PDBQT receptor file of N, H, CA, C and O in Angstrom, charges set to zero:
ATOM      1  N   MET A   1     -13.486  -1.098  -2.407  1.00  0.00    +0.000 N 
ATOM      2  CA  MET A   1     -14.573  -0.486  -1.836  1.00  0.00    +0.000 C 
ATOM      3  C   MET A   1     -14.353   1.034  -1.478  1.00  0.00    +0.000 C 
ATOM      4  O   MET A   1     -15.205   1.905  -1.657  1.00  0.00    +0.000 OA
ATOM      5  N   ILE A   2     -13.101   1.237  -0.951  1.00  0.00    +0.000 N 
ATOM      6  H   ILE A   2     -12.409   0.530  -0.806  1.00  0.00    +0.000 HD
ATOM      7  CA  ILE A   2     -12.799   2.645  -0.820  1.00  0.00    +0.000 C 
ATOM      8  C   ILE A   2     -12.879   3.551  -1.997  1.00  0.00    +0.000 C 
ATOM      9  O   ILE A   2     -13.390   4.671  -1.968  1.00  0.00    +0.000 OA
ATOM     10  N   LYS A   3     -12.324   2.972  -3.059  1.00  0.00    +0.000 N 
ATOM     11  H   LYS A   3     -11.909   2.063  -3.082  1.00  0.00    +0.000 HD
ATOM     12  CA  LYS A   3     -12.367   3.853  -4.327  1.00  0.00    +0.000 C 
ATOM     13  C   LYS A   3     -13.781   4.018  -4.740  1.00  0.00    +0.000 C 
ATOM     14  O   LYS A   3     -14.109   5.115  -5.191  1.00  0.00    +0.000 OA
ATOM     15  N   ASP A   4     -14.660   3.075  -4.646  1.00  0.00    +0.000 N 
ATOM     16  H   ASP A   4     -14.393   2.184  -4.279  1.00  0.00    +0.000 HD
ATOM     17  CA  ASP A   4     -16.073   3.253  -4.897  1.00  0.00    +0.000 C 
ATOM     18  C   ASP A   4     -16.759   4.347  -4.013  1.00  0.00    +0.000 C 
ATOM     19  O   ASP A   4     -17.510   5.195  -4.494  1.00  0.00    +0.000 OA
ATOM     20  N   ALA A   5     -16.444   4.265  -2.682  1.00  0.00    +0.000 N 
ATOM     21  H   ALA A   5     -15.834   3.575  -2.291  1.00  0.00    +0.000 HD
ATOM     22  CA  ALA A   5     -17.039   5.286  -1.781  1.00  0.00    +0.000 C 
ATOM     23  C   ALA A   5     -16.583   6.572  -1.985  1.00  0.00    +0.000 C 
ATOM     24  O   ALA A   5     -17.400   7.483  -1.852  1.00  0.00    +0.000 OA
ATOM     25  N   LEU A   6     -15.268   6.870  -2.327  1.00  0.00    +0.000 N 
ATOM     26  H   LEU A   6     -14.604   6.131  -2.435  1.00  0.00    +0.000 HD
ATOM     27  CA  LEU A   6     -14.713   7.987  -2.695  1.00  0.00    +0.000 C 
ATOM     28  C   LEU A   6     -15.353   8.637  -3.987  1.00  0.00    +0.000 C 
ATOM     29  O   LEU A   6     -15.750   9.802  -4.017  1.00  0.00    +0.000 OA
ATOM     30  N   ASP A   7     -15.409   7.783  -5.020  1.00  0.00    +0.000 N 
ATOM     31  H   ASP A   7     -15.087   6.837  -4.996  1.00  0.00    +0.000 HD
ATOM     32  CA  ASP A   7     -16.092   8.237  -6.253  1.00  0.00    +0.000 C 
ATOM     33  C   ASP A   7     -17.491   8.639  -6.116  1.00  0.00    +0.000 C 
ATOM     34  O   ASP A   7     -17.941   9.553  -6.807  1.00  0.00    +0.000 OA
ATOM     35  N   LYS A   8     -18.271   7.950  -5.182  1.00  0.00    +0.000 N 
ATOM     36  H   LYS A   8     -17.905   7.207  -4.620  1.00  0.00    +0.000 HD
ATOM     37  CA  LYS A   8     -19.676   8.426  -4.944  1.00  0.00    +0.000 C 
ATOM     38  C   LYS A   8     -19.820   9.674  -4.297  1.00  0.00    +0.000 C 
ATOM     39  O   LYS A   8     -20.844  10.341  -4.447  1.00  0.00    +0.000 OA
ATOM     40  N   GLU A   9     -18.767  10.087  -3.506  1.00  0.00    +0.000 N 
ATOM     41  H   GLU A   9     -17.935   9.546  -3.385  1.00  0.00    +0.000 HD
ATOM     42  CA  GLU A   9     -18.792  11.347  -2.749  1.00  0.00    +0.000 C 
ATOM     43  C   GLU A   9     -18.051  12.473  -3.506  1.00  0.00    +0.000 C 
ATOM     44  O   GLU A   9     -17.786  13.577  -3.030  1.00  0.00    +0.000 OA
ATOM     45  N   ASN A  10     -17.745  12.032  -4.780  1.00  0.00    +0.000 N 
ATOM     46  H   ASN A  10     -17.960  11.135  -5.167  1.00  0.00    +0.000 HD
ATOM     47  CA  ASN A  10     -16.933  13.059  -5.595  1.00  0.00    +0.000 C 
ATOM     48  C   ASN A  10     -15.601  13.616  -5.048  1.00  0.00    +0.000 C 
ATOM     49  O   ASN A  10     -15.304  14.786  -5.287  1.00  0.00    +0.000 OA
ATOM     50  N   ILE A  11     -14.830  12.859  -4.360  1.00  0.00    +0.000 N 
ATOM     51  H   ILE A  11     -15.071  11.908  -4.166  1.00  0.00    +0.000 HD
ATOM     52  CA  ILE A  11     -13.710  13.178  -3.655  1.00  0.00    +0.000 C 
ATOM     53  C   ILE A  11     -12.486  12.850  -4.567  1.00  0.00    +0.000 C 
ATOM     54  O   ILE A  11     -12.404  11.735  -5.082  1.00  0.00    +0.000 OA
ATOM     55  N   VAL A  12     -11.565  13.773  -4.765  1.00  0.00    +0.000 N 
ATOM     56  H   VAL A  12     -11.632  14.679  -4.346  1.00  0.00    +0.000 HD
ATOM     57  CA  VAL A  12     -10.444  13.587  -5.625  1.00  0.00    +0.000 C 
ATOM     58  C   VAL A  12      -9.395  12.879  -4.672  1.00  0.00    +0.000 C 
ATOM     59  O   VAL A  12      -9.181  13.304  -3.536  1.00  0.00    +0.000 OA
ATOM     60  N   TYR A  13      -8.750  11.761  -5.210  1.00  0.00    +0.000 N 
ATOM     61  H   TYR A  13      -8.924  11.416  -6.133  1.00  0.00    +0.000 HD
ATOM     62  CA  TYR A  13      -7.756  11.124  -4.471  1.00  0.00    +0.000 C 
ATOM     63  C   TYR A  13      -6.899  10.411  -5.415  1.00  0.00    +0.000 C 
ATOM     64  O   TYR A  13      -7.228  10.249  -6.590  1.00  0.00    +0.000 OA
ATOM     65  N   SER A  14      -5.789   9.976  -4.908  1.00  0.00    +0.000 N 
ATOM     66  H   SER A  14      -5.522  10.108  -3.953  1.00  0.00    +0.000 HD
ATOM     67  CA  SER A  14      -4.755   9.143  -5.528  1.00  0.00    +0.000 C 
ATOM     68  C   SER A  14      -4.160   8.065  -4.619  1.00  0.00    +0.000 C 
ATOM     69  O   SER A  14      -3.905   8.307  -3.439  1.00  0.00    +0.000 OA
ATOM     70  N   ILE A  15      -3.954   6.944  -5.149  1.00  0.00    +0.000 N 
ATOM     71  H   ILE A  15      -4.161   6.748  -6.108  1.00  0.00    +0.000 HD
ATOM     72  CA  ILE A  15      -3.496   5.721  -4.309  1.00  0.00    +0.000 C 
ATOM     73  C   ILE A  15      -2.288   5.362  -4.911  1.00  0.00    +0.000 C 
ATOM     74  O   ILE A  15      -2.185   5.227  -6.130  1.00  0.00    +0.000 OA
ATOM     75  N   GLN A  16      -1.296   5.187  -4.063  1.00  0.00    +0.000 N 
ATOM     76  H   GLN A  16      -1.379   5.296  -3.073  1.00  0.00    +0.000 HD
ATOM     77  CA  GLN A  16       0.024   4.739  -4.391  1.00  0.00    +0.000 C 
ATOM     78  C   GLN A  16       0.327   3.453  -3.737  1.00  0.00    +0.000 C 
ATOM     79  O   GLN A  16       0.600   3.347  -2.542  1.00  0.00    +0.000 OA
ATOM     80  N   GLU A  17       0.261   2.409  -4.641  1.00  0.00    +0.000 N 
ATOM     81  H   GLU A  17       0.039   2.494  -5.612  1.00  0.00    +0.000 HD
ATOM     82  CA  GLU A  17       0.463   1.020  -4.150  1.00  0.00    +0.000 C 
ATOM     83  C   GLU A  17       2.021   0.857  -3.795  1.00  0.00    +0.000 C 
ATOM     84  O   GLU A  17       2.920   1.445  -4.396  1.00  0.00    +0.000 OA
ATOM     85  N   HIS A  18       2.181   0.065  -2.842  1.00  0.00    +0.000 N 
ATOM     86  H   HIS A  18       1.451  -0.413  -2.354  1.00  0.00    +0.000 HD
ATOM     87  CA  HIS A  18       3.582  -0.268  -2.340  1.00  0.00    +0.000 C 
ATOM     88  C   HIS A  18       3.968  -1.615  -2.866  1.00  0.00    +0.000 C 
ATOM     89  O   HIS A  18       4.426  -2.430  -2.064  1.00  0.00    +0.000 OA
ATOM     90  N   LYS A  19       3.845  -1.909  -4.021  1.00  0.00    +0.000 N 
ATOM     91  H   LYS A  19       3.473  -1.247  -4.672  1.00  0.00    +0.000 HD
ATOM     92  CA  LYS A  19       4.244  -3.490  -4.500  1.00  0.00    +0.000 C 
ATOM     93  C   LYS A  19       5.558  -3.267  -5.214  1.00  0.00    +0.000 C 
ATOM     94  O   LYS A  19       5.781  -2.274  -5.906  1.00  0.00    +0.000 OA
ATOM     95  N   ASP A  20       6.369  -4.200  -5.014  1.00  0.00    +0.000 N 
ATOM     96  H   ASP A  20       6.188  -5.007  -4.452  1.00  0.00    +0.000 HD
ATOM     97  CA  ASP A  20       7.613  -4.452  -5.762  1.00  0.00    +0.000 C 
ATOM     98  C   ASP A  20       7.766  -5.854  -6.082  1.00  0.00    +0.000 C 
ATOM     99  O   ASP A  20       7.973  -6.703  -5.215  1.00  0.00    +0.000 OA
ATOM    100  N   THR A  21       7.669  -6.100  -7.283  1.00  0.00    +0.000 N 
ATOM    101  H   THR A  21       7.500  -5.410  -7.987  1.00  0.00    +0.000 HD
ATOM    102  CA  THR A  21       7.699  -7.477  -7.758  1.00  0.00    +0.000 C 
ATOM    103  C   THR A  21       9.045  -8.158  -7.376  1.00  0.00    +0.000 C 
ATOM    104  O   THR A  21       9.076  -9.372  -7.175  1.00  0.00    +0.000 OA
ATOM    105  N   ALA A  22      10.155  -7.382  -7.275  1.00  0.00    +0.000 N 
ATOM    106  H   ALA A  22      10.129  -6.395  -7.438  1.00  0.00    +0.000 HD
ATOM    107  CA  ALA A  22      11.464  -7.955  -6.944  1.00  0.00    +0.000 C 
ATOM    108  C   ALA A  22      11.439  -8.500  -5.479  1.00  0.00    +0.000 C 
ATOM    109  O   ALA A  22      12.182  -9.428  -5.159  1.00  0.00    +0.000 OA
ATOM    110  N   TYR A  23      10.576  -7.914  -4.585  1.00  0.00    +0.000 N 
ATOM    111  H   TYR A  23       9.973  -7.159  -4.845  1.00  0.00    +0.000 HD
ATOM    112  CA  TYR A  23      10.657  -8.455  -3.218  1.00  0.00    +0.000 C 
ATOM    113  C   TYR A  23       9.375  -9.208  -2.813  1.00  0.00    +0.000 C 
ATOM    114  O   TYR A  23       9.193  -9.572  -1.651  1.00  0.00    +0.000 OA
ATOM    115  N   ASP A  24       8.555  -9.414  -3.735  1.00  0.00    +0.000 N 
ATOM    116  H   ASP A  24       8.703  -9.118  -4.679  1.00  0.00    +0.000 HD
ATOM    117  CA  ASP A  24       7.331 -10.150  -3.473  1.00  0.00    +0.000 C 
ATOM    118  C   ASP A  24       6.459  -9.883  -2.270  1.00  0.00    +0.000 C 
ATOM    119  O   ASP A  24       6.069 -10.806  -1.555  1.00  0.00    +0.000 OA
ATOM    120  N   GLY A  25       6.132  -8.519  -2.031  1.00  0.00    +0.000 N 
ATOM    121  H   GLY A  25       6.449  -7.769  -2.611  1.00  0.00    +0.000 HD
ATOM    122  CA  GLY A  25       5.327  -8.158  -1.052  1.00  0.00    +0.000 C 
ATOM    123  C   GLY A  25       6.001  -8.032   0.383  1.00  0.00    +0.000 C 
ATOM    124  O   GLY A  25       5.355  -7.955   1.428  1.00  0.00    +0.000 OA
ATOM    125  N   LEU A  26       7.424  -8.023   0.289  1.00  0.00    +0.000 N 
ATOM    126  H   LEU A  26       7.949  -8.086  -0.560  1.00  0.00    +0.000 HD
ATOM    127  CA  LEU A  26       8.235  -7.994   1.609  1.00  0.00    +0.000 C 
ATOM    128  C   LEU A  26       7.935  -6.730   2.444  1.00  0.00    +0.000 C 
ATOM    129  O   LEU A  26       7.790  -6.792   3.665  1.00  0.00    +0.000 OA
ATOM    130  N   PHE A  27       7.849  -5.596   1.750  1.00  0.00    +0.000 N 
ATOM    131  H   PHE A  27       7.966  -5.545   0.758  1.00  0.00    +0.000 HD
ATOM    132  CA  PHE A  27       7.498  -4.387   2.497  1.00  0.00    +0.000 C 
ATOM    133  C   PHE A  27       6.118  -4.046   2.908  1.00  0.00    +0.000 C 
ATOM    134  O   PHE A  27       5.934  -3.054   3.614  1.00  0.00    +0.000 OA
ATOM    135  N   ILE A  28       5.147  -4.781   2.528  1.00  0.00    +0.000 N 
ATOM    136  H   ILE A  28       5.296  -5.587   1.955  1.00  0.00    +0.000 HD
ATOM    137  CA  ILE A  28       3.852  -4.529   2.769  1.00  0.00    +0.000 C 
ATOM    138  C   ILE A  28       3.473  -4.626   4.277  1.00  0.00    +0.000 C 
ATOM    139  O   ILE A  28       2.477  -4.042   4.705  1.00  0.00    +0.000 OA
ATOM    140  N   LEU A  29       4.226  -5.320   5.016  1.00  0.00    +0.000 N 
ATOM    141  H   LEU A  29       5.035  -5.794   4.668  1.00  0.00    +0.000 HD
ATOM    142  CA  LEU A  29       3.955  -5.408   6.583  1.00  0.00    +0.000 C 
ATOM    143  C   LEU A  29       4.534  -4.118   7.100  1.00  0.00    +0.000 C 
ATOM    144  O   LEU A  29       3.946  -3.572   8.034  1.00  0.00    +0.000 OA
ATOM    145  N   GLN A  30       5.604  -3.577   6.606  1.00  0.00    +0.000 N 
ATOM    146  H   GLN A  30       6.081  -4.020   5.848  1.00  0.00    +0.000 HD
ATOM    147  CA  GLN A  30       6.184  -2.302   7.055  1.00  0.00    +0.000 C 
ATOM    148  C   GLN A  30       5.426  -1.058   6.606  1.00  0.00    +0.000 C 
ATOM    149  O   GLN A  30       5.136  -0.178   7.417  1.00  0.00    +0.000 OA
ATOM    150  N   LYS A  31       5.094  -0.983   5.278  1.00  0.00    +0.000 N 
ATOM    151  H   LYS A  31       5.329  -1.698   4.619  1.00  0.00    +0.000 HD
ATOM    152  CA  LYS A  31       4.486   0.213   4.744  1.00  0.00    +0.000 C 
ATOM    153  C   LYS A  31       2.991   0.137   4.495  1.00  0.00    +0.000 C 
ATOM    154  O   LYS A  31       2.347   1.140   4.191  1.00  0.00    +0.000 OA
ATOM    155  N   GLY A  32       2.453  -1.055   4.627  1.00  0.00    +0.000 N 
ATOM    156  H   GLY A  32       2.976  -1.870   4.874  1.00  0.00    +0.000 HD
ATOM    157  CA  GLY A  32       1.111  -1.246   4.229  1.00  0.00    +0.000 C 
ATOM    158  C   GLY A  32       0.948  -1.471   2.761  1.00  0.00    +0.000 C 
ATOM    159  O   GLY A  32       1.892  -1.440   1.972  1.00  0.00    +0.000 OA
ATOM    160  N   TYR A  33      -0.290  -1.697   2.432  1.00  0.00    +0.000 N 
ATOM    161  H   TYR A  33      -1.057  -1.723   3.073  1.00  0.00    +0.000 HD
ATOM    162  CA  TYR A  33      -0.516  -2.068   0.899  1.00  0.00    +0.000 C 
ATOM    163  C   TYR A  33      -0.423  -0.978   0.162  1.00  0.00    +0.000 C 
ATOM    164  O   TYR A  33       0.208  -1.057  -0.892  1.00  0.00    +0.000 OA
ATOM    165  N   ALA A  34      -1.010   0.237   0.541  1.00  0.00    +0.000 N 
ATOM    166  H   ALA A  34      -1.523   0.301   1.397  1.00  0.00    +0.000 HD
ATOM    167  CA  ALA A  34      -0.889   1.398  -0.338  1.00  0.00    +0.000 C 
ATOM    168  C   ALA A  34      -1.108   2.703   0.572  1.00  0.00    +0.000 C 
ATOM    169  O   ALA A  34      -1.498   2.617   1.736  1.00  0.00    +0.000 OA
ATOM    170  N   THR A  35      -0.842   3.836  -0.023  1.00  0.00    +0.000 N 
ATOM    171  H   THR A  35      -0.525   3.905  -0.969  1.00  0.00    +0.000 HD
ATOM    172  CA  THR A  35      -1.100   5.014   0.690  1.00  0.00    +0.000 C 
ATOM    173  C   THR A  35      -2.172   5.857  -0.043  1.00  0.00    +0.000 C 
ATOM    174  O   THR A  35      -2.086   5.981  -1.264  1.00  0.00    +0.000 OA
ATOM    175  N   LEU A  36      -3.124   6.412   0.611  1.00  0.00    +0.000 N 
ATOM    176  H   LEU A  36      -3.194   6.312   1.604  1.00  0.00    +0.000 HD
ATOM    177  CA  LEU A  36      -4.163   7.145   0.071  1.00  0.00    +0.000 C 
ATOM    178  C   LEU A  36      -3.930   8.625   0.241  1.00  0.00    +0.000 C 
ATOM    179  O   LEU A  36      -3.691   9.108   1.348  1.00  0.00    +0.000 OA
ATOM    180  N   PHE A  37      -4.001   9.345  -0.869  1.00  0.00    +0.000 N 
ATOM    181  H   PHE A  37      -4.195   8.953  -1.769  1.00  0.00    +0.000 HD
ATOM    182  CA  PHE A  37      -3.732  10.801  -0.742  1.00  0.00    +0.000 C 
ATOM    183  C   PHE A  37      -5.069  11.497  -1.087  1.00  0.00    +0.000 C 
ATOM    184  O   PHE A  37      -5.714  11.149  -2.076  1.00  0.00    +0.000 OA
ATOM    185  N   VAL A  38      -5.442  12.402  -0.332  1.00  0.00    +0.000 N 
ATOM    186  H   VAL A  38      -4.918  12.685   0.472  1.00  0.00    +0.000 HD
ATOM    187  CA  VAL A  38      -6.648  13.217  -0.623  1.00  0.00    +0.000 C 
ATOM    188  C   VAL A  38      -6.392  14.642  -0.348  1.00  0.00    +0.000 C 
ATOM    189  O   VAL A  38      -5.392  14.953   0.298  1.00  0.00    +0.000 OA
ATOM    190  N   GLU A  39      -7.277  15.604  -0.819  1.00  0.00    +0.000 N 
ATOM    191  H   GLU A  39      -8.090  15.351  -1.344  1.00  0.00    +0.000 HD
ATOM    192  CA  GLU A  39      -7.103  17.093  -0.538  1.00  0.00    +0.000 C 
ATOM    193  C   GLU A  39      -7.349  17.271   0.972  1.00  0.00    +0.000 C 
ATOM    194  O   GLU A  39      -8.115  16.549   1.609  1.00  0.00    +0.000 OA
ATOM    195  N   GLU A  40      -6.640  18.291   1.493  1.00  0.00    +0.000 N 
ATOM    196  H   GLU A  40      -6.017  18.877   0.975  1.00  0.00    +0.000 HD
ATOM    197  CA  GLU A  40      -6.825  18.612   2.920  1.00  0.00    +0.000 C 
ATOM    198  C   GLU A  40      -8.201  18.910   3.368  1.00  0.00    +0.000 C 
ATOM    199  O   GLU A  40      -8.622  18.599   4.482  1.00  0.00    +0.000 OA
ATOM    200  N   LYS A  41      -8.890  19.527   2.459  1.00  0.00    +0.000 N 
ATOM    201  H   LYS A  41      -8.548  19.780   1.554  1.00  0.00    +0.000 HD
ATOM    202  CA  LYS A  41     -10.342  19.939   2.809  1.00  0.00    +0.000 C 
ATOM    203  C   LYS A  41     -11.279  18.657   2.970  1.00  0.00    +0.000 C 
ATOM    204  O   LYS A  41     -12.295  18.732   3.660  1.00  0.00    +0.000 OA
ATOM    205  N   ASP A  42     -10.925  17.513   2.334  1.00  0.00    +0.000 N 
ATOM    206  H   ASP A  42     -10.099  17.453   1.773  1.00  0.00    +0.000 HD
ATOM    207  CA  ASP A  42     -11.574  16.219   2.376  1.00  0.00    +0.000 C 
ATOM    208  C   ASP A  42     -11.078  15.286   3.431  1.00  0.00    +0.000 C 
ATOM    209  O   ASP A  42     -11.695  14.236   3.608  1.00  0.00    +0.000 OA
ATOM    210  N   LYS A  43     -10.066  15.555   4.121  1.00  0.00    +0.000 N 
ATOM    211  H   LYS A  43      -9.565  16.408   3.977  1.00  0.00    +0.000 HD
ATOM    212  CA  LYS A  43      -9.435  14.715   5.081  1.00  0.00    +0.000 C 
ATOM    213  C   LYS A  43     -10.357  14.063   6.091  1.00  0.00    +0.000 C 
ATOM    214  O   LYS A  43     -10.330  12.843   6.253  1.00  0.00    +0.000 OA
ATOM    215  N   GLU A  44     -11.155  14.837   6.759  1.00  0.00    +0.000 N 
ATOM    216  H   GLU A  44     -11.176  15.828   6.627  1.00  0.00    +0.000 HD
ATOM    217  CA  GLU A  44     -12.044  14.353   7.827  1.00  0.00    +0.000 C 
ATOM    218  C   GLU A  44     -13.116  13.464   7.319  1.00  0.00    +0.000 C 
ATOM    219  O   GLU A  44     -13.480  12.465   7.939  1.00  0.00    +0.000 OA
ATOM    220  N   LYS A  45     -13.676  13.881   6.050  1.00  0.00    +0.000 N 
ATOM    221  H   LYS A  45     -13.381  14.692   5.546  1.00  0.00    +0.000 HD
ATOM    222  CA  LYS A  45     -14.747  13.183   5.526  1.00  0.00    +0.000 C 
ATOM    223  C   LYS A  45     -14.211  11.746   5.054  1.00  0.00    +0.000 C 
ATOM    224  O   LYS A  45     -14.928  10.758   5.208  1.00  0.00    +0.000 OA
ATOM    225  N   VAL A  46     -13.080  11.659   4.541  1.00  0.00    +0.000 N 
ATOM    226  H   VAL A  46     -12.497  12.462   4.416  1.00  0.00    +0.000 HD
ATOM    227  CA  VAL A  46     -12.384  10.441   4.107  1.00  0.00    +0.000 C 
ATOM    228  C   VAL A  46     -12.016   9.639   5.280  1.00  0.00    +0.000 C 
ATOM    229  O   VAL A  46     -12.109   8.415   5.181  1.00  0.00    +0.000 OA
ATOM    230  N   GLN A  47     -11.630  10.142   6.328  1.00  0.00    +0.000 N 
ATOM    231  H   GLN A  47     -11.555  11.136   6.408  1.00  0.00    +0.000 HD
ATOM    232  CA  GLN A  47     -11.319   9.222   7.589  1.00  0.00    +0.000 C 
ATOM    233  C   GLN A  47     -12.638   8.647   8.003  1.00  0.00    +0.000 C 
ATOM    234  O   GLN A  47     -12.690   7.475   8.374  1.00  0.00    +0.000 OA
ATOM    235  N   VAL A  48     -13.649   9.360   7.965  1.00  0.00    +0.000 N 
ATOM    236  H   VAL A  48     -13.607  10.313   7.664  1.00  0.00    +0.000 HD
ATOM    237  CA  VAL A  48     -15.063   8.720   8.414  1.00  0.00    +0.000 C 
ATOM    238  C   VAL A  48     -15.320   7.483   7.409  1.00  0.00    +0.000 C 
ATOM    239  O   VAL A  48     -15.747   6.402   7.817  1.00  0.00    +0.000 OA
ATOM    240  N   ILE A  49     -15.039   7.726   6.147  1.00  0.00    +0.000 N 
ATOM    241  H   ILE A  49     -14.693   8.604   5.815  1.00  0.00    +0.000 HD
ATOM    242  CA  ILE A  49     -15.406   6.737   5.251  1.00  0.00    +0.000 C 
ATOM    243  C   ILE A  49     -14.602   5.573   5.390  1.00  0.00    +0.000 C 
ATOM    244  O   ILE A  49     -15.110   4.451   5.385  1.00  0.00    +0.000 OA
ATOM    245  N   VAL A  50     -13.203   5.793   5.534  1.00  0.00    +0.000 N 
ATOM    246  H   VAL A  50     -12.790   6.704   5.539  1.00  0.00    +0.000 HD
ATOM    247  CA  VAL A  50     -12.341   4.642   5.654  1.00  0.00    +0.000 C 
ATOM    248  C   VAL A  50     -12.627   3.784   6.972  1.00  0.00    +0.000 C 
ATOM    249  O   VAL A  50     -12.570   2.555   6.936  1.00  0.00    +0.000 OA
ATOM    250  N   GLU A  51     -12.930   4.474   8.111  1.00  0.00    +0.000 N 
ATOM    251  H   GLU A  51     -12.976   5.473   8.141  1.00  0.00    +0.000 HD
ATOM    252  CA  GLU A  51     -13.170   3.939   9.374  1.00  0.00    +0.000 C 
ATOM    253  C   GLU A  51     -14.539   3.127   9.173  1.00  0.00    +0.000 C 
ATOM    254  O   GLU A  51     -14.636   1.987   9.627  1.00  0.00    +0.000 OA
ATOM    255  N   ARG A  52     -15.520   3.695   8.531  1.00  0.00    +0.000 N 
ATOM    256  H   ARG A  52     -15.442   4.622   8.162  1.00  0.00    +0.000 HD
ATOM    257  CA  ARG A  52     -16.751   2.917   8.307  1.00  0.00    +0.000 C 
ATOM    258  C   ARG A  52     -16.484   1.564   7.504  1.00  0.00    +0.000 C 
ATOM    259  O   ARG A  52     -17.018   0.500   7.818  1.00  0.00    +0.000 OA
ATOM    260  N   ILE A  53     -15.697   1.700   6.549  1.00  0.00    +0.000 N 
ATOM    261  H   ILE A  53     -15.264   2.565   6.294  1.00  0.00    +0.000 HD
ATOM    262  CA  ILE A  53     -15.460   0.462   5.645  1.00  0.00    +0.000 C 
ATOM    263  C   ILE A  53     -14.583  -0.440   6.529  1.00  0.00    +0.000 C 
ATOM    264  O   ILE A  53     -14.830  -1.646   6.481  1.00  0.00    +0.000 OA
ATOM    265  N   LYS A  54     -13.660  -0.044   7.273  1.00  0.00    +0.000 N 
ATOM    266  H   LYS A  54     -13.460   0.935   7.312  1.00  0.00    +0.000 HD
ATOM    267  CA  LYS A  54     -12.808  -0.940   8.053  1.00  0.00    +0.000 C 
ATOM    268  C   LYS A  54     -13.571  -1.669   9.103  1.00  0.00    +0.000 C 
ATOM    269  O   LYS A  54     -13.136  -2.727   9.556  1.00  0.00    +0.000 OA
ATOM    270  N   SER A  55     -14.796  -1.098   9.544  1.00  0.00    +0.000 N 
ATOM    271  H   SER A  55     -15.149  -0.238   9.176  1.00  0.00    +0.000 HD
ATOM    272  CA  SER A  55     -15.536  -1.577  10.579  1.00  0.00    +0.000 C 
ATOM    273  C   SER A  55     -16.568  -2.725  10.081  1.00  0.00    +0.000 C 
ATOM    274  O   SER A  55     -17.130  -3.504  10.851  1.00  0.00    +0.000 OA
ATOM    275  N   LEU A  56     -16.719  -2.708   8.752  1.00  0.00    +0.000 N 
ATOM    276  H   LEU A  56     -16.262  -2.076   8.127  1.00  0.00    +0.000 HD
ATOM    277  CA  LEU A  56     -17.651  -3.836   8.190  1.00  0.00    +0.000 C 
ATOM    278  C   LEU A  56     -17.089  -5.247   8.482  1.00  0.00    +0.000 C 
ATOM    279  O   LEU A  56     -15.889  -5.520   8.450  1.00  0.00    +0.000 OA
ATOM    280  N   PRO A  57     -18.026  -6.062   8.751  1.00  0.00    +0.000 N 
ATOM    281  CA  PRO A  57     -17.586  -7.458   8.907  1.00  0.00    +0.000 C 
ATOM    282  C   PRO A  57     -17.146  -8.142   7.689  1.00  0.00    +0.000 C 
ATOM    283  O   PRO A  57     -17.756  -8.011   6.629  1.00  0.00    +0.000 OA
ATOM    284  N   TYR A  58     -16.068  -8.891   7.821  1.00  0.00    +0.000 N 
ATOM    285  H   TYR A  58     -15.572  -8.998   8.683  1.00  0.00    +0.000 HD
ATOM    286  CA  TYR A  58     -15.535  -9.765   6.705  1.00  0.00    +0.000 C 
ATOM    287  C   TYR A  58     -16.315 -10.963   6.628  1.00  0.00    +0.000 C 
ATOM    288  O   TYR A  58     -16.318 -11.704   7.611  1.00  0.00    +0.000 OA
ATOM    289  N   VAL A  59     -17.036 -11.292   5.521  1.00  0.00    +0.000 N 
ATOM    290  H   VAL A  59     -17.034 -10.690   4.723  1.00  0.00    +0.000 HD
ATOM    291  CA  VAL A  59     -17.756 -12.518   5.465  1.00  0.00    +0.000 C 
ATOM    292  C   VAL A  59     -17.292 -13.330   4.219  1.00  0.00    +0.000 C 
ATOM    293  O   VAL A  59     -17.136 -12.720   3.161  1.00  0.00    +0.000 OA
ATOM    294  N   VAL A  60     -17.066 -14.650   4.283  1.00  0.00    +0.000 N 
ATOM    295  H   VAL A  60     -17.192 -15.146   5.142  1.00  0.00    +0.000 HD
ATOM    296  CA  VAL A  60     -16.635 -15.338   3.333  1.00  0.00    +0.000 C 
ATOM    297  C   VAL A  60     -17.779 -16.289   3.015  1.00  0.00    +0.000 C 
ATOM    298  O   VAL A  60     -18.284 -16.917   3.946  1.00  0.00    +0.000 OA
ATOM    299  N   TYR A  61     -18.228 -16.446   1.767  1.00  0.00    +0.000 N 
ATOM    300  H   TYR A  61     -17.817 -15.936   1.011  1.00  0.00    +0.000 HD
ATOM    301  CA  TYR A  61     -19.245 -17.339   1.508  1.00  0.00    +0.000 C 
ATOM    302  C   TYR A  61     -18.730 -18.592   0.765  1.00  0.00    +0.000 C 
ATOM    303  O   TYR A  61     -17.936 -18.475  -0.168  1.00  0.00    +0.000 OA
ATOM    304  N   SER A  62     -19.173 -19.754   1.171  1.00  0.00    +0.000 N 
ATOM    305  H   SER A  62     -19.818 -19.849   1.929  1.00  0.00    +0.000 HD
ATOM    306  CA  SER A  62     -18.774 -21.075   0.611  1.00  0.00    +0.000 C 
ATOM    307  C   SER A  62     -19.979 -21.515  -0.240  1.00  0.00    +0.000 C 
ATOM    308  O   SER A  62     -21.159 -21.230  -0.032  1.00  0.00    +0.000 OA
ATOM    309  N   LYS A  63     -19.471 -22.260  -1.233  1.00  0.00    +0.000 N 
ATOM    310  H   LYS A  63     -18.513 -22.492  -1.402  1.00  0.00    +0.000 HD
ATOM    311  CA  LYS A  63     -20.521 -22.966  -2.203  1.00  0.00    +0.000 C 
ATOM    312  C   LYS A  63     -21.079 -24.215  -1.534  1.00  0.00    +0.000 C 
ATOM    313  O   LYS A  63     -22.103 -24.767  -1.937  1.00  0.00    +0.000 OA
ATOM    314  N   ASP A  64     -20.329 -24.656  -0.447  1.00  0.00    +0.000 N 
ATOM    315  H   ASP A  64     -19.497 -24.207  -0.120  1.00  0.00    +0.000 HD
ATOM    316  CA  ASP A  64     -20.978 -25.888   0.139  1.00  0.00    +0.000 C 
ATOM    317  C   ASP A  64     -22.031 -25.523   1.098  1.00  0.00    +0.000 C 
ATOM    318  O   ASP A  64     -22.670 -26.402   1.676  1.00  0.00    +0.000 OA
TER     319      ASP A  64
């Protein structure tokens, strides 16, 4: 979702994932899933986008 939102706003970004198959996600609790890098000029705009996405309700749909 974040990637799509940043692409729509034409914001240049880089995402560095913190996965290490040797430790099977052990460090995700400490480091988080990934780090998002953006240009300084876009920092505030990106913070608004990320906060908006984080505030969306998480809904799971069941086939039942």
